[in-house]
N, C-alpha and C positions, 0 to 999 in steps of 0.2 A: 732509182726507186722513188715512187711518189710518196708524198706525205701520208696519203691514205693507207698505202700498203705498209708503211712503217708502223703507223698506229695500230693497224689490224694485227700485224704480227706481234706487236708488244702486248696487246690486250688478250689475244685469243690463243696463246701457246699454253693451253691448259695442261698438257701432259708434262710440262716442265715446271709447273707451279707447285710449291709446297702447300700443304693443307693450311688454310687460314683459320686461326682460332677466333671464335666469336669475341667481340669486344665486351667489356663490362657494360651492363645496360644503362640506359637513361630511364629512370623510374620517376614517374610523377605520382604524388600521393595527395589526395584531397581528404579533408576531414575537419571536424569541428575542433575548436580550441580545447585542449586538455584530453583529447582522445588517445594520445600517445605517439603522434607523428615524430616529435623531436627525440623521444626516447628510442624509437625504432631506428632513426638515423644515427644517433649517438652510439648505438651498439655495433655499427659497421666497423670492420677492422681498418685501422690507419685512416680514419675519416678526418676531414677538416670541414668545419661548418662556417659558412658565411652568414652572419646574423644581420637581419633587418628588423628583428623584433627581440624582445628580452626572454624568449622561451627557453633558452639553455643556460640561464644564469646559475642554476643549481646543479648543472651536469658537468662532470669532469671530462672535458673534451677539448681538443685543439680548435681554436676559433679565430675568425677574422671579422672585425678587429679584435684585438686581444681583450679590450674592455669596451663596454657599450655596444653600439650597433652602427651599421651604415646609415648615415643620415641623408645621403644624396645618391642619385643614380650614378654619378661619377665615382663615388666610393665603392659601390657595388662592382662596377666594371674594374676598378683598380684592384679590388680583392681577388677577382678571378684572374686578372693578369699576373698578380703576385704568385698564384699557385702555378700558372703556366710557366713562369720563369723559375719556379722552385718545386718541381714535381716529385723529387726524391722522397721516398717514404710516405707517399700519399696514394692510397688505393681508392678512396671514395671522396667525393666532394658533395656536400649537402647545402642547399640554399634554403634558409629558414627565416622568412617564407618568401616564396615567389610572389604571392599575392601583394605583400607590402612592397617588394621590389618593383612590381608593375605600377604601383601608385607613385613611387619615386620617379619612374620613367615618365609617367604622364605629367607629373609636376615639372620635370625637366623640359619636356616638350612645350608645355603651356607657357613657361617663363621664357624659353628661348625663341619660340615662334609666334607667340600671341601676347607678349608683354604681360603675362599673368592673367589675361582675360579668359575666364572659363565660360561665362554666360554671354549670350548675344547682347551687344550694345550698338546703338545706331551708328552706322558709318564705320564700324571696326569689325575685323574678323576675330573669331574667338575659337577656343578649343573645341566646343561642342557644335560648331557650324558644320552641317552636312557630314558629320562623323569624321571630318578630316583630321582632327587631333588624334582620335583613336587609331586611325590608319597609320599616322606617323609614329605613334607609340608602338604599334605592332612592328614597325621596321627597327626600332630600338631594341625590342625584345628579340627579334630575329638576329640582331647583331650580338646579343648576349649568347644566344644558342650557338652561333658560329664559334664564339670563344670556347664554349663548353665542348664543342666537337673537337677542338684542338686538344683539350684535356683527354677526351676519349681516345684520340689517336695516340696519346701517351700511356694508355692502359688504365686510365682512371674512370671509375663509374660515377654516375651523376644521380643525385636525388633532389627533386624539386618538390618542396613541401608547400601545399596550398590550403588556404581556408576553403570551406565548402560554400559554394554559391548555387543558385538555382537559375535555370534558363528555360525559356519556353522553346520546345522543339516542334517544328512543323512536321506534320504527318500526312503524307499524300494518300494513305490508305484508311484514314479515320480521323478522329478528333486529335487536335494538338495536345501536347502534354508537357509537364514540367520534368526536368531532369537535373540530377546533381552534377555540377561542373566545378572547375576551379574558380574561385572568386577573383575575377578580373574582367576587363573589357572583353567582349566576345571576340573581337579581332585578334587580340593577343592570345586568348585561350585556344582559338583555332590553330594558331601557329604552334603553340606548345604541345597540344595533344597530337598534332601531326608529327612533330619531331620526336616525341618520346617513344621508346620501345614498349614500355608498359605504363599503364595508369591504373592505380588501384584506389578504392574508396575505403578509408579507415573508419570503422563504425562499430557500434554495438548492435546486438539483436534487440529490437524494440517493437512494441505494438502500441496502437493508438486506442485509448479507452475514453469513455465518458462516464464519470462517476454519478451515482444516483443523486439527483437534486442539483447537478451542475449543468450548465448550458454549453460549456466549452470542452473540446476534446484535448487530451493530453497524451504525449508520448512517454511511455515508461519502459525502462530496460527490463528485458526478460531474464538476463543473466549478467554476470560481470565479465564474460568473455568479450574480447575485442577482436575484430576480424579485418583483414585486408581483402576486399572483394574485387575480383577482376572480371566477373561476369558482365558482359556488355549488354545487359537487358535495357529496356526502354527507359528505366528510371535512373540510370547512371551512365555518364560518358566515361567508360573505362575501356581498356584494351590490353592485349598482350600479343605482340608481333611474332610472326613465325621465327623460330629459333630462340625466342624468349618466352615460350608458352608457360602459362601458369594455370593451376586449377581455378575453378569458379571462385573459391575463397580459401584463404589460409589464415592461421592465427597471426595476429599483429606482433610478430617477432622477427627480428632480422635473421636470427639463426635458422628459423623455419623457412623464411624466404630464401636464404642462401642455399638451403638444402634442395630446393626445387629448381634452382638455376641450372640450365643445361643438363637436367636429369631426363629421365624417360617420362615425358608429359602424359602420354596415354596411360602408362602404368599408374601414374599418380591419380588420374581421373578414375580409373578402374578401382583403385583402392578406396577412393571416396564413395563411389557408387556402392560397393559391397558394404562399407561401413554404414552408409545411409539406409541401405536395404535392411540391415540388421536392426535399425531403430524404427523402421517404417511400420505403419499399420498394415494388417494383412491385405486389405483391399488395394492399398497403394503398391505393395510389393507385387501382387498379382498383375496389376495394371502395367507396371514397368516391365516385368519379365515377359508379359504377353506382347508388348510393343517391341521389345528388343528381339524377341524370338530366340532367346538364348537363356542358358542357365546362369546363375550368379557365380561364375568362375572366371578367372582372368583369361584362360584360353578361349572360352566361348565369347567373351565380350570384346577382346582386342580386335577381331576382324571387322567389327561394326564401324570403326573409324571415329575420329575425334569429334566431329560435329554432332553425330547422333548421340554419342556418349555424353557430351556436355549438355545437350538438351534434356536428356533424361535425368542427369544429376541436378540441373537447375530446377526441374520440376519437383524432384524429391525434396530439395532444400526449401522450395516454396511451400510445399505441403507441411514441412516441419514447422516453419515460421507461422503458418496459419493455425 
C-alpha cells in the first residue's frame, strides 16, 4: 500500500469518525483603556491571565506572574509554556495585553538582531530598515500563536486583549479610510486577526459634537452601556468565523458572550432584528420589512439567510446611532 493510499484512508474514513466538538474560541478584543476588557476576561470561568500591564491589580483572578507583570518577551513565552505544562483546572487563558506583548517582542528582536538600533545609522542595519524588523517580530508573534494553539488542543480558550489602534485601509472601490485595529505593527496584527476565530471591538455608543463657540469636535457617550461589536463594517477590523458566529454586537459581558457561543446564530440575529424594529421609527420599519419582503416574525425571517439578515440589522443599528 502506497503512502498516499494510507494517508487517504486515514483522513477520509468519515463514516467511522466521531462527531468533533468545536474547540473553545480564540477571541481577540480591541478597546480603549478602561472600557472593560480586563473585567470581561476576568469573568471567564477558570481563567488564567498573563499580565504585561497592571490592568488587573485590583481584580481577584489567577495571574502570571503572581506579582507584577512580564517585563520581557521571554517572560511572556515562559508564562504560556507554564500553562501548557500545567493545564489542569484552566478553561481560559487571557493575555492582557497583546499590544504590550508585541512591544516586548519588537524590543527583543531589536536587541537581538540590531544591537538595539531602532533608527537608521550610517553603515549599520536597524530595526526600521525596509520593515525587516517588523517582519521578524511577526514571526515571533506567530511563534506565540503556535503555543496558544497547543493550549486550544488541550481544550483551553484564548482571549487576546488589545488597545485600540487606527490604520489606513486601501479601498479599490473608492476613497481610502481609517479603521479600528489592534494597536501593534501591521504585520503582527495581520497575523493575529487571521489566527483568531473572533475579533470584537469593545466600545461605548458615542457621537461627535461641536459645542457652540468651540472650534474642535468632541466625542461624547450617548449612554453608559458598553458593547462588544463583531460587525465587520469598514470602520472596524472585526470578524466571527463560521462555527463561532456572533451577532453584530452584544453587551460587554462574558456571561452574555458565552450564551451566544455555539447557539443558534440566525435565531439570535432574528431576535435582535425584531427588538430593533420595535424601537425603530415607522419609516425605518417600513423600509426594512419592504426590503426583506417578510413580516417581522421568526418563521418568515429565517429563510432569508444570515447575510441579508445581518445587513438589515446593521442598517437598523446605524439608524439608531444616528
